[in-house]
C-alpha positions, 0 to 999 in steps of 0.5 A, a space after each residue: 162832685 168834684 172840688 179838686 182844682 176848682 175855683 169858688 168865689 162865694 158871695 155873701 159868705 158872711 150870713 144866710 145861705 151864702 156862709 152855709 155855702 162856704 162852710 160846705 165848700 171849705 170843708 170840700 178843702 
């Protein structure tokens, strides 16, 4: 998935699936 030049807003990033998605996006840059 191309993330360059995109913005992602992840709600409920403190726990559960939201946290997992936030971590994956953070690693991707």
